[in-house]
C-alpha positions as CSV (number, residue, x, y, z in Angstrom):
1,R,104.5,123.0,71.0
2,Q,107.6,123.5,69.2
3,A,107.1,121.0,66.6
4,L,103.5,122.9,65.5
5,E,105.0,125.5,65.8
6,E,107.9,124.6,63.0
7,M,105.1,122.8,61.0
8,R,103.1,126.4,60.8
9,T,106.2,128.1,59.7
10,L,107.0,125.4,57.4
11,Y,103.3,124.8,55.6
12,E,103.3,128.8,55.0
13,R,106.6,129.2,53.5
14,N,105.3,126.5,51.5
15,Q,101.9,128.1,50.3
16,A,104.2,131.1,49.1
17,D,106.8,129.5,47.2
18,V,103.8,127.3,45.5
19,S,102.6,130.7,44.4
20,E,105.6,131.2,43.0
21,A,106.3,128.0,41.6
22,K,103.0,128.5,39.3
23,S,103.7,131.4,38.0
24,G,106.6,129.7,36.2
25,R,109.6,129.4,39.2
26,T,110.2,125.2,38.3
27,D,113.7,125.9,40.9
28,L,111.4,126.0,44.0
29,I,109.5,122.4,43.6
30,F,112.5,120.6,45.6
31,L,112.6,123.0,48.1
32,I,108.6,122.3,48.1
33,R,109.0,119.0,48.4
34,F,111.6,119.0,50.9
35,R,109.6,121.1,53.1
36,H,106.7,119.0,52.7
37,C,108.7,115.9,53.8
38,C,109.8,117.4,56.9
39,L,106.1,118.3,57.4
40,L,105.4,114.5,56.6
41,R,107.9,113.8,59.1
42,N,106.8,116.0,62.3
43,Q,103.5,115.0,62.0
44,R,104.6,110.8,62.2
45,C,106.4,112.5,65.2
46,I,103.9,114.2,66.8
47,L,101.4,111.3,66.3
48,A,104.3,108.7,67.8
49,Y,104.2,111.0,70.7
50,L,100.4,111.4,71.1
51,Y,100.5,107.6,70.8
52,D,102.6,106.6,73.5
53,R,100.7,109.0,76.1
54,L,97.5,107.4,75.5
55,L,99.3,104.4,75.8
56,R,100.5,105.7,79.4
57,I,97.1,107.2,80.3
58,R,95.9,103.6,79.8
59,A,98.0,102.0,81.9
60,L,97.0,104.9,84.7
61,R,94.3,103.3,84.6
62,W,94.8,99.3,85.4
63,E,97.6,100.7,88.1
64,Y,95.8,103.4,90.0
65,G,92.0,102.8,89.2
66,S,89.3,105.0,88.4
67,V,90.3,107.9,90.3
68,L,93.9,109.6,89.4
69,P,96.2,111.1,92.4
70,N,95.9,115.0,91.7
71,T,99.8,115.5,91.3
72,I,99.3,112.8,87.8
73,Q,96.3,114.8,86.6
74,F,97.9,117.8,86.9
75,H,100.6,117.2,84.5
76,M,97.6,115.9,82.2
77,S,95.8,118.2,79.4
78,A,92.3,118.6,79.9
79,E,91.5,116.7,75.8
80,E,93.6,113.4,78.1
81,V,91.5,113.9,81.4
82,E,88.5,113.7,79.1
83,W,90.1,110.6,76.8
84,F,90.3,109.0,80.4
85,S,87.2,109.6,81.6
86,G,86.0,108.1,78.2
87,Y,88.0,105.1,78.6
88,K,87.2,104.7,82.1
89,K,83.6,104.4,81.2
90,S,83.7,102.1,78.3
91,L,85.9,99.8,81.0
92,A,83.4,99.9,83.2
93,T,80.6,99.3,80.6
94,Y,82.8,96.0,79.4
95,M,83.1,94.9,83.1
96,R,79.4,95.1,83.9
97,S,78.8,93.3,81.0
98,V,80.7,90.2,81.7
99,G,80.3,88.1,84.7
100,G,76.9,88.3,85.7
101,E,74.9,89.9,88.3
102,E,77.8,91.9,89.5
103,G,80.3,92.0,86.6
104,L,83.8,91.0,86.6
105,D,86.6,93.7,88.0
106,L,89.3,93.0,85.3
107,T,91.3,95.7,87.8
108,Q,91.5,93.1,90.7
109,D,94.6,91.1,90.2
110,I,97.1,92.2,88.4
111,K,99.1,89.4,89.1
112,P,97.9,86.1,90.0
113,P,97.4,85.8,93.8
114,K,99.1,83.3,95.7
115,S,96.6,83.4,98.5
116,L,93.2,84.2,98.8
117,Y,93.4,86.4,101.9
118,I,96.7,89.1,103.2
119,E,98.1,90.6,105.9
120,V,97.8,94.2,105.6
121,R,98.2,97.3,107.6
122,C,96.7,100.6,107.7
123,L,98.9,103.2,106.8
124,R,96.3,106.2,107.3
125,D,92.6,106.5,108.5
126,Y,89.6,105.5,106.2
127,G,87.1,104.8,108.4
128,E,85.0,101.9,108.0
129,F,85.2,98.9,105.2
130,E,82.3,96.0,104.5
131,I,83.7,92.6,103.4
132,D,81.2,91.0,101.4
133,D,79.8,88.7,104.2
134,G,78.9,91.8,106.0
135,T,81.4,92.3,107.8
136,T,82.8,95.5,108.8
137,V,86.2,96.6,109.7
138,L,87.4,99.5,110.9
139,L,91.0,101.0,109.2
140,K,92.8,103.0,111.3
141,K,96.3,104.0,111.1
142,N,98.5,101.4,112.0
143,S,95.9,98.4,112.5
144,Q,96.9,95.4,110.9
145,H,94.4,93.1,109.7
146,F,93.6,90.0,107.6
147,L,91.3,90.6,104.7
148,P,90.6,89.0,101.5
149,R,92.8,90.2,98.4
150,W,90.6,91.1,96.0
151,K,88.9,93.3,98.7
152,C,91.9,95.1,99.3
153,E,94.0,95.9,96.0
154,Q,92.4,98.7,95.1
155,L,93.1,100.4,99.0
156,I,96.7,98.9,98.5
157,R,97.0,100.7,95.4
158,Q,95.5,103.8,96.6
159,G,97.9,104.0,99.6
160,V,95.8,103.7,102.0
161,L,96.5,100.0,102.9
162,E,99.9,98.5,102.4
163,H,101.1,94.4,102.2
164,I,102.4,93.0,105.0
165,L,105.0,90.6,103.1
166,S,105.3,87.4,105.8
């Protein structure tokens, strides 16, 4: 905001000096050029900042899944939330288009798994959780289960389950 305010001030001063330079004051040309270079520099800095924010928001989709915690959303602007939503939809559309009927969840394994099943502990009451073979598991606080890794990854990221390392 501060950089934008500075840019607005520089632009207004340049507009006034350009009008005077047109009337014959050539000594202002260097000042106008200097301010214009300052405007371009601030523009590059703001664009670099915004691009870095978008990269971080994109990384949040891969880290937390399609639903961001409220503490993170609180620090995002409305435009950033809208961009996240669009990115989320684009990624979901792409994942449905590859991998057959069910699609392919690219966010499933951020790191290659060492085993297909893992032991997990439930950190809070979640309710019934269905596995692909039709079995349902009741996820209650402090209960431990041996479940397929790919079914648990999202719940681990959300803080519902905790991976127990042997």
